[in-house]
N, CA, C and O of each residue as an XYZ file, in Angstrom:
316
protein
N     122.181    109.154    101.380
C     121.454    110.097    100.547
C     120.702    111.067    101.472
O     120.069    110.652    102.443
N     120.785    112.342    101.158
C     120.109    113.347    101.988
C     118.615    113.392    101.667
O     118.167    112.870    100.646
N     117.873    114.012    102.543
C     116.431    114.154    102.348
C     116.130    114.895    101.039
O     115.238    114.495    100.290
N     116.858    115.955    100.770
C     116.607    116.716     99.537
C     116.961    115.898     98.299
O     116.307    116.035     97.265
N     117.979    115.055     98.388
C     118.322    114.177     97.255
C     117.220    113.142     97.021
O     116.892    112.822     95.878
N     116.658    112.628     98.102
C     115.551    111.678     97.983
C     114.366    112.354     97.293
O     113.748    111.777     96.399
N     114.055    113.580     97.716
C     112.952    114.305     97.084
C     113.196    114.492     95.594
O     112.271    114.365     94.793
N     114.418    114.789     95.224
C     114.745    114.958     93.800
C     114.571    113.647     93.046
O     114.056    113.634     91.928
N     115.000    112.545     93.654
C     114.834    111.229     93.029
C     113.353    110.929     92.795
O     112.965    110.443     91.733
N     112.542    111.225     93.799
C     111.101    110.976     93.686
C     110.495    111.882     92.621
O     109.697    111.423     91.804
N     110.858    113.149     92.618
C     110.344    114.077     91.599
C     110.675    113.585     90.202
O     109.826    113.618     89.312
N     111.913    113.125     90.004
C     112.326    112.633     88.689
C     111.550    111.387     88.289
O     111.129    111.251     87.140
N     111.363    110.476     89.243
C     110.612    109.249     88.954
C     109.171    109.587     88.575
O     108.610    108.991     87.655
N     108.581    110.534     89.277
C     107.196    110.920     88.972
C     107.109    111.625     87.619
O     106.151    111.426     86.872
N     108.099    112.440     87.309
C     108.109    113.146     86.022
C     108.252    112.172     84.857
O     107.713    112.409     83.776
N     108.979    111.074     85.077
C     109.203    110.084     84.022
C     108.092    109.049     83.916
O     108.044    108.289     82.949
N     107.205    109.011     84.895
C     106.141    107.996     84.908
C     105.109    108.295     83.822
O     104.730    109.448     83.618
N     104.658    107.248     83.127
C     103.559    107.455     82.185
C     102.347    108.012     82.930
O     102.141    107.721     84.108
N     101.571    108.794     82.245
C     100.447    109.472     82.896
C      99.523    108.507     83.640
O      99.065    108.805     84.742
N      99.255    107.365     83.040
C      98.342    106.412     83.679
C      99.025    105.574     84.769
O      98.393    104.701     85.364
N     100.308    105.834     85.032
C     101.042    105.112     86.070
C     101.570    106.035     87.166
O     102.332    105.599     88.029
N     101.173    107.300     87.137
C     101.687    108.297     88.079
C     101.436    107.893     89.533
O     102.352    107.931     90.354
N     100.214    107.511     89.847
C      99.863    107.170     91.223
C     100.600    105.912     91.677
O     101.047    105.827     92.821
N     100.723    104.947     90.785
C     101.459    103.723     91.112
C     102.909    104.067     91.416
O     103.476    103.580     92.394
N     103.503    104.899     90.584
C     104.902    105.301     90.801
C     105.054    106.073     92.105
O     106.029    105.879     92.831
N     104.106    106.938     92.401
C     104.152    107.704     93.640
C     104.152    106.761     94.848
O     104.947    106.932     95.772
N     103.255    105.762     94.838
C     103.194    104.804     95.937
C     104.496    103.999     96.031
O     105.012    103.775     97.127
N     105.015    103.574     94.902
C     106.253    102.805     94.884
C     107.407    103.607     95.467
O     108.199    103.073     96.245
N     107.513    104.868     95.105
C     108.573    105.723     95.627
C     108.419    105.944     97.129
O     109.408    105.989     97.861
N     107.200    106.079     97.574
C     106.949    106.244     99.012
C     107.409    105.010     99.777
O     108.001    105.123    100.851
N     107.138    103.846     99.230
C     107.563    102.596     99.866
C     109.080    102.473     99.815
O     109.711    102.101    100.804
N     109.654    102.783     98.675
C     111.104    102.662     98.481
C     111.882    103.476     99.512
O     112.884    102.999    100.045
N     111.438    104.681     99.795
C     112.178    105.580    100.673
C     111.572    105.715    102.075
O     111.957    106.612    102.825
N     110.646    104.851    102.432
C     109.962    104.953    103.727
C     110.938    104.927    104.901
O     110.781    105.698    105.848
N     111.927    104.065    104.855
C     112.867    103.963    105.981
C     113.708    105.231    106.131
O     113.955    105.685    107.248
N     114.144    105.797    105.019
C     114.968    107.003    105.077
C     114.158    108.226    105.492
O     114.719    109.215    105.962
N     112.838    108.158    105.319
C     111.974    109.297    105.631
C     111.124    109.053    106.881
O     110.054    109.643    107.029
N     111.595    108.191    107.774
C     110.855    107.846    108.990
C     110.490    109.067    109.832
O     109.384    109.151    110.366
N     111.409    109.996    109.946
C     111.196    111.137    110.840
C     110.529    112.326    110.144
O     110.344    113.377    110.757
N     110.172    112.166    108.885
C     109.546    113.242    108.108
C     108.034    113.173    108.275
O     107.446    112.094    108.205
N     107.410    114.314    108.494
C     105.949    114.332    108.575
C     105.368    114.247    107.169
O     106.056    114.509    106.182
N     104.113    113.884    107.094
C     103.438    113.809    105.801
C     103.433    115.179    105.126
O     103.595    115.278    103.909
N     103.249    116.219    105.911
C     103.244    117.577    105.368
C     104.610    117.931    104.784
O     104.694    118.483    103.687
N     105.677    117.616    105.514
C     107.029    117.890    105.031
C     107.327    117.119    103.759
O     107.964    117.640    102.843
N     106.863    115.867    103.703
C     107.068    115.061    102.504
C     106.405    115.718    101.299
O     107.030    115.881    100.251
N     105.158    116.087    101.451
C     104.426    116.703    100.338
C     105.089    117.999     99.886
O     105.195    118.258     98.687
N     105.526    118.796    100.823
C     106.212    120.040    100.479
C     107.524    119.748     99.762
O     107.861    120.421     98.787
N     108.264    118.755    100.234
C     109.559    118.421     99.645
C     109.459    117.897     98.235
O     110.312    118.186     97.396
N     108.421    117.128     97.969
C     108.245    116.534     96.643
C     107.425    117.434     95.722
O     107.454    117.279     94.501
N     106.700    118.366     96.315
C     105.873    119.252     95.511
C     104.500    118.674     95.220
O     103.913    118.940     94.171
N     103.993    117.883     96.155
C     102.667    117.284     96.014
C     101.648    118.095     96.804
O     102.000    118.815     97.738
N     100.396    117.971     96.421
C      99.320    118.607     97.185
C      99.291    118.005     98.586
O      99.586    116.823     98.758
N      98.938    118.805     99.583
C      98.896    118.300    100.966
C      97.993    117.083    101.145
O      98.200    116.291    102.065
N      97.013    116.928    100.292
C      96.094    115.787    100.412
C      96.813    114.451    100.198
O      96.297    113.409    100.605
N      97.990    114.460     99.570
C      98.746    113.226     99.380
C      99.467    112.794    100.653
O     100.065    111.719    100.697
N      99.411    113.618    101.674
C     100.032    113.269    102.946
C      99.461    111.998    103.539
O     100.191    111.205    104.134
N      98.170    111.799    103.382
C      97.543    110.574    103.893
C      98.098    109.349    103.171
O      98.298    108.301    103.784
N      98.346    109.481    101.878
C      98.923    108.368    101.106
C     100.328    108.054    101.605
O     100.708    106.889    101.720
N     101.091    109.095    101.898
C     102.445    108.894    102.411
C     102.399    108.116    103.730
O     103.175    107.180    103.928
N     101.512    108.494    104.610
C     101.388    107.796    105.900
C     100.978    106.344    105.699
O     101.508    105.451    106.360
N     100.044    106.105    104.796
C      99.603    104.734    104.519
C     100.738    103.890    103.968
O     100.928    102.752    104.397
N     101.490    104.432    103.027
C     102.569    103.670    102.400
C     103.695    103.398    103.400
O     104.313    102.334    103.368
N     103.956    104.349    104.275
C     104.991    104.135    105.293
C     104.566    102.996    106.221
O     105.392    102.159    106.585
N     103.297    102.954    106.605
C     102.794    101.862    107.447
C     102.783    100.540    106.694
O     103.120     99.500    107.261
N     102.405    100.570    105.442
C     102.380     99.362    104.624
C     103.783     98.791    104.434
O     103.960     97.575    104.363
N     104.764     99.662    104.354
C     106.139     99.221    104.161
C     106.581     98.288    105.278
O     107.277     97.305    105.023
N     106.192     98.578    106.497
C     106.561     97.713    107.629
C     106.040     96.294    107.410
O     106.748     95.317    107.651
N     104.806     96.197    106.957
C     104.200     94.870    106.719
C     104.863     94.161    105.550
O     105.116     92.958    105.606
N     105.149     94.920    104.478
C     105.797     94.320    103.306
C     107.188     93.820    103.643
O     107.590     92.746    103.196
N     107.919     94.586    104.424
C     109.267     94.157    104.804
C     109.211     92.923    105.710
O     110.063     92.041    105.610
N     108.230     92.862    106.576
C     108.056     91.689    107.426
C     107.758     90.443    106.596
O     108.066     89.322    107.000
N     107.156     90.659    105.434
C     106.839     89.540    104.541
C     107.978     89.229    103.569
O     107.870     88.325    102.740
N     109.085     89.998    103.682
C     110.244     89.666    102.870
C     110.638     90.677    101.799
O     111.605     90.445    101.074
N     109.922     91.786    101.679
C     110.269     92.776    100.658
C     111.602     93.428    100.975
O     111.844     93.849    102.106
N     112.464     93.508     99.975
C     113.719     94.232    100.100
C     113.549     95.548     99.334
O     113.594     95.566     98.104
N     113.358     96.632    100.060
C     113.095     97.919     99.394
C     114.308     98.419     98.622
O     114.168     99.304     97.778
N     115.485     97.881     98.885
C     116.667     98.274     98.122
C     116.580     97.827     96.669
O     117.283     98.357     95.810
N     115.730     96.866     96.398
C     115.596     96.341     95.032
C     114.564     97.104     94.207
O     114.409     96.840     93.014
N     113.857     98.046     94.827
C     112.836     98.802     94.103
C     113.471     99.894     93.268
O     112.767    100.638     92.585
């Protein structure tokens, strides 16, 4: 899957998320695609998905958290 396809998948997931679950869905999508977006900067991610630049810190946190979750057994392919 290309970077632009990943961004489209994330945009669609966020658009379909219930209003009170938007942030949860955003974090889940960041974790789901963390490995494919390893070389993407937080700024590039926000621009690609159409998020405010302030969400860049969340992207960095979720990418770091993904390493720990995978070490504990999380299979991101199942998300």
